[in-house]
C-alpha positions as CSV (number, residue, x, y, z in Angstrom):
1,X,58.1,53.7,3.5
2,X,55.3,52.5,5.6
3,X,51.8,53.8,5.3
4,X,51.8,55.6,8.6
5,X,54.8,57.8,7.7
6,X,53.1,58.5,4.3
7,X,49.8,59.5,6.1
8,X,51.6,61.8,8.5
9,X,53.5,63.5,5.6
10,X,50.3,64.0,3.5
11,X,48.5,65.3,6.5
12,X,51.2,67.9,7.1
13,X,51.1,68.9,3.4
14,X,47.3,69.2,3.3
15,X,47.5,72.5,5.1
16,X,47.9,75.6,2.8
17,X,50.7,77.4,4.8
18,X,52.7,74.2,5.2
19,X,52.4,73.4,1.5
20,X,53.5,76.9,0.6
21,X,56.5,76.7,3.0
22,X,57.5,73.3,1.6
23,X,57.3,74.5,-2.0
24,X,59.5,77.5,-1.2
25,X,62.0,75.2,0.6
26,X,62.1,73.0,-2.5
27,X,62.9,76.1,-4.6
28,X,65.8,76.9,-2.2
29,X,67.3,73.4,-2.8
30,X,69.6,71.6,-0.5
31,X,71.1,74.9,0.8
32,X,67.8,75.8,2.4
33,X,66.8,79.1,3.9
34,X,66.7,80.8,7.3
35,X,63.4,81.0,9.1
36,X,63.4,84.8,8.8
37,X,63.7,84.7,5.0
38,X,60.9,82.2,4.8
39,X,58.7,84.3,7.1
40,X,59.4,87.4,5.0
41,X,58.9,85.7,1.6
42,X,55.6,84.2,2.6
43,X,54.4,87.0,4.8
44,X,53.9,84.7,7.7
45,X,54.5,85.8,11.3
46,X,57.6,84.1,12.9
47,X,55.7,82.3,15.6
48,X,53.2,80.9,13.1
49,X,56.0,79.8,10.8
50,X,57.8,78.1,13.7
51,X,54.7,76.1,14.5
52,X,54.3,74.9,10.9
53,X,58.1,74.1,10.5
54,X,57.9,72.1,13.7
55,X,54.9,70.1,12.4
56,X,56.7,69.5,9.0
57,X,59.9,68.5,10.8
58,X,58.0,66.0,12.9
59,X,56.5,64.6,9.7
60,X,60.0,64.1,8.2
61,X,59.5,66.7,5.4
62,X,61.9,69.3,6.7
63,X,65.4,69.2,8.3
64,X,67.1,72.0,10.1
65,X,70.7,72.9,11.1
66,X,72.1,75.7,13.2
67,X,74.5,78.1,11.5
68,X,75.7,80.7,13.9
69,X,72.6,82.5,15.3
70,X,70.3,81.2,12.5
71,X,68.5,78.0,11.9
72,X,68.5,77.0,8.3
73,X,65.6,74.9,7.1
74,X,65.6,72.7,4.0
75,X,63.3,70.2,2.4
76,X,64.1,66.6,3.2
77,X,64.6,65.5,-0.4
78,X,65.4,61.9,0.5
79,X,62.2,61.6,2.5
80,X,60.1,63.3,-0.2
81,X,61.6,61.1,-2.9
82,X,60.7,58.0,-0.9
83,X,57.2,59.4,-0.4
84,X,56.8,59.8,-4.2
85,X,58.3,56.4,-4.8
86,X,55.8,54.9,-2.3
87,X,52.9,56.5,-4.2
88,X,54.1,55.3,-7.6
89,X,55.2,51.8,-6.5
90,X,52.6,50.9,-4.0
91,X,49.5,52.8,-5.1
92,X,49.7,52.8,-8.9
93,X,49.4,49.9,-11.2
94,X,52.5,49.3,-13.4
95,X,50.2,50.0,-16.4
96,X,49.7,53.6,-15.2
97,X,53.0,54.6,-13.7
98,X,56.5,53.3,-13.2
99,X,59.8,54.4,-11.8
100,X,63.2,53.7,-13.3
101,X,66.6,54.7,-12.0
102,X,68.9,56.6,-14.3
103,X,72.4,55.9,-13.0
104,X,74.1,58.2,-15.5
105,X,72.1,61.2,-14.2
106,X,71.8,59.8,-10.7
107,X,68.1,60.3,-10.5
108,X,64.8,58.4,-10.7
109,X,62.4,59.0,-13.6
110,X,58.7,58.6,-13.1
111,X,56.8,57.6,-16.3
112,X,53.1,58.1,-16.5
113,X,51.1,56.1,-19.0
114,X,47.8,56.9,-20.6
115,X,47.6,60.3,-18.8
116,X,47.5,62.5,-21.9
117,X,45.2,60.7,-24.2
118,X,42.8,62.9,-26.1
């Protein structure tokens, strides 16, 4: 990931409503949720939510697909994983954090060192 993409993503997440929407989308997993359900769950007017979802989509954080008359939004987990990987690999020293891939579980594990010392 290049630094410009990371900056755009962090800028999008630095706004409270967008962060709340993204966290809810993560909870919904890869199946996502329709805009109406997000609007209702977060008590955000539809037009306001639409603005924020568009901003997040342009940043790469959210993907959408049409299902019938609804648009289903979901977190872009691949992009977000790459964003986290960017932070750990490019911004942290290996003494403080590292990422290792667990092929058996098909996931990446972030290990933080020296973060919990008394």
